[in-house]
N, C-alpha and C positions, 0 to 999 in steps of 0.2 A: 604617404601621409595618412594619418588616422584623423578623423573628425569625432568630438564628443569622447565620452567613456573616460574623462580624464582620471577620475577618481579609481577606477580600476586600472588605469594604464600606469598610474604612480605606485599602486601596491605591487604590481607585478614587476615594474622597474626596480622597486627596492629587494624584492625576492630575489630576482636575478643578480642584483649587486651583491647580496650576502650569500651567493651561491646556494639557494636553498629552494631552486625550482623544483616543484614536485614532478615526479614522472608521469602523472597524469592529471590533466585539467579538465573540467568540464565547464564549457561556456554556455550558459542557458538564457535564451531571449527571443523575441520576434525575429522572424525571417528578414533579411537584408537590413539589419542593423550593423553590420560590422564584424560579427562573431569570427567568420572565416579569414576576413580580411586580418584582424588583430593576430589570429594564429599564425597566418602567413609571414607577417612583420615580425613577431617573435622568431620565426624559423630563420629568417632573414638575419636578424641580430645576431643568433647565436651561432649561425654557421658561417658568417662572413667576419671580416676583421673591423668589429666596430666598437671595441672596447674602451676606446678613447673617450666616448660620451656614454651617458646612460641610456637605458631603452626608450624611457620617456622622450628624452631628448631626439632620439633616433625616430621615434614614432610620429614627430611633429614635423617631418619633411621628408622627401623623396631622396632615395640613394639610388646611383645608377653604378655601382661597383659591378663586378663580374658575377658575384653570387648572386646578388640581387636580380641580375639580369636574368641569370639562368632560372631562378624561381619564378620570376615573372611570366616568363617562357614556357613554364611547365617541363623544363628541360633540367632538372636537379635530381639525380639519382637517390639521395636520402631524405628526399621530402616526399612522401606517398599519403595520396589521397584518396579516400574510399567515398564514394558517391552512392547514393539511394536511387539508382536508375531503375530498381524494380520496386515492387510492392513492399518487400522486406530486403533488409540486409542479411544476405545470407551466412552459413558457417564458411563456405568456399571463400568468402571475402577475409574472414579473420584468419583463415589458414593461409591465404595469401601473405598478410601481414606477419604470421611467424616465420614464414618461408622468407621473406625479404629481409627481416629482422637478424636471421641467422647471418647474412652476408657480413663480410668485412666491409669497413669504410674508411676513407682518408679525412671526412669531416668529423667534426667533434660529436655530432649526435645524429640519431637517426629519429625523424620526426614523422608521426603517422596522424592525420587529421581525418576523423571520421564524421561525416556529417548525417544529422537526423538519425542520431543513435536511438530515439523512441521507436525506430523502425527494425531493430534487430529482431531477429528471429529467436524462438527461445534456446535453440542450439548455438547459434551464434553468440547470444549473450552469455551462455556457459562458458564458450571458447574464450571470450574475451575477457570475462571475470578470472579465469584460470591465468591468463597473459597478464592482467592487472596484479595478481597476486604474487606473481614471478617475474618481476620486471628486469629485463636485461639492463646491462650497465648503459648508460649514454644514450637511454631509448626514453623519449617523451611522446605522450599521446594526448591530442586536442580532442575531445568529443563534444560534439556541437548538437545542441538541442532547442526547440521552440519552448519546450516546457520540460523541466528537470523532474516535475512530480510524475511523468510519464515512464520515466526510466527505473530500471529495477534498483530496491534499494540496497543489494548487495554490491551493485556497480557504485552508486552513490558514496556508499561508505569507503571506497577506496580510490576517490577523487578529491580534488581540490575544486570547490566551485566557486564560479563568479557568474553573477547576474547582470545581463545587460539590458537596458532599456531603449525604449525610442528616444530619438533625438528631439532636442526642442526645435520649434519653427526657426528660431533663431540661428541655430547650428546648422540645419538644413540649408537656410539663406547662405551663410558663409560657404559650405561645402558646394553648392551651386556656382558661387562666385568664383571659387577656385578651380573648379572644372572648367569653366569658361574661359578662365585666364590661361590654363595650361593648353586647352585646345584651340584657343584663337576664335571663339564663336560668341555671340551675343544674342539674349533674347530680350524682349520688352519686359517691364515691371509687371504688366497683368500676366503674361504667360509664366513668369518667374513665381508670382503669388499662387497661381493655380497649381503649378509643379510641388510648390512646398505644401500646400493643402493636400493634395492628392496623394503624395508620397507618405502621408500618416508618420513621419518621423523616422521613414526608412532610406537611408543614404542611397541604398542600391537601386530602389524603386525611382528615386529622384534622378539619378543618372542616367537610368534607363529612359526615362521621359524626355531629358534633355537630349539624348543622342538620337531619339526617335519619336517625333511628334505624334506617330500614330497612336503610341501609347497613351498619349493625353487624352484622345479622342476615345480610347478603349476605356479607361477608368472613368472618364466622364460619361460615358454611355452606360456604365454599371450604376453610377450614381443617378442618373435620369431614371432607371428602371426602378430603382429603390424608393426615388421621390414620388413615382406614381404608384406604387405598390398598394397603399392603403385604400385608393380609389377603383381598384380594379374589381370586377365581377369574379365571383368564384372560377368560373370557366377561363377568364383570361390570367387568374393566378397559376391555374394549372398549366396552360399554355408557356407562361414565362417559366415555370419550374422546369418543363420540360427543355425549353430554349437554353436555361443555363446550365441544365445536366448535361445534353448533348453537345454543348459549346466549350466544355472544359472550364467553365465559368466559376465554377463552386466556392474554389477557395477564395478566390479574389472577391466574389460577392459576399460571401459571409464575412469577411474581414469588412468590407465597406459598410455592410448591414450594421455590425454591431458598432461602428463609430458612428454611422448616422442615428441611431437610437441613443448612444451615448450624448451626441448634441443637443437631441430632443430632450432630454433628461436634464441637460444644463441650462436649456431655456425654460423649463417648467420651474427650475427653482431660482430663475432670476438672473441667471449669467448670461453674457452676450458675447464671449468670446468662444469660438467653436473649432472644431478641427476642420470642417469645411466652411471657412469664412465666406467664402464666394457663393454659397448656398445660404445665406443667414435670414434672408426674408422666407424662403420656403421652409427652414428649419423651425422659425418662430410660428409659423403658420401651422405646420404639423403639430407641435405641441399642444395645440387647442383641441387635438382630436384624442390624446391619449392621456389618462391619468399617470400618475407618478407610478403606482403600483403596476399598472399594465406594461409600461416601459422597461421596468426593471423585471418582470417577468418575460417578456420577450427577448431582452439581453441574455438572461438565463438559458432560454429555450434556444439562441443562436448557439451559445457554448456547447448546450448538450449534443445540438446536431452536428457540430465541428468535431467532437469526439467520436461520435458513432461513426461519421464517414471516415476518420483517420483509423479507428482501430476496432471495427466491428464488422460483419458482414451484412449490417442493414442496406437495403437499397436506398442509393443515392438520391433517387428520385421520390421515392416514397417520404424521405426526410424531409426533402425540400417542399414537397407538397404540403405535408403536415404543418411545417413552420409559416409557409406563406399564407395558409388559413388562419392561422393566429395573429397575424400582423393586422 
């Protein structure tokens, strides 16, 4: 069952109904918002006997048919997924795709899911481009990325792009209720609200916290560090940067830092509904420290650091230190 993204789901459903599904689709949007889940649900629908209902109808419930079970178990030969377990997706992975695509199949389609394709090496990008230019019959590619602007324009020109956004707090709340019902667990209202806030519109993160309470503490501790950052001495800021870098917290820290300063900006312009509602008093207090121009500058600098860390050889620690000195 898929929560949110109803507009995109209805468009995809109509395309499938008209037998016009492209051979390559690019799903662009924040991590853990359901891009991979939607690709897998489309694969289930296409590979199984589900044509009595539309894809949209199928996407709004769970299915326990044999095909769907195999796909959920990762035991389906004609659904191949490439993950970015290394720093880059190498040409070797693309060659695997070409090899597996050459095998015969008893199922309607061969479906490939490539995660974080912005991490394709230059040689892998060239090989993938050639594959997309000469698609095999009944082969479908799902290319997933957090930011389509980081993908080669030559690849973008050969795919159909769908953009996915963060879910609303109401959608995350409904998602949590459904998961609790399915798993037979219950949490209190305060804990549910904290998970909704800390998930930042990402159902994958909400589920992670629901199933492992330590993750709530983990994300809350990151927010505590951020809350204290403006009051820290230069030495303490350098210490924190080192702790974040060595602890592997960089990506989560930068995401939370972005949303924290977005909340401060919202407070600055007179709004009182925030991403982190449970930190409302602290957000309002912090808004007194910064000017609007400074807040906007900090958000831009965070985005630059995120880019440098992902796509350059810049020292992660140095980038963090410089950022923390500006906050």
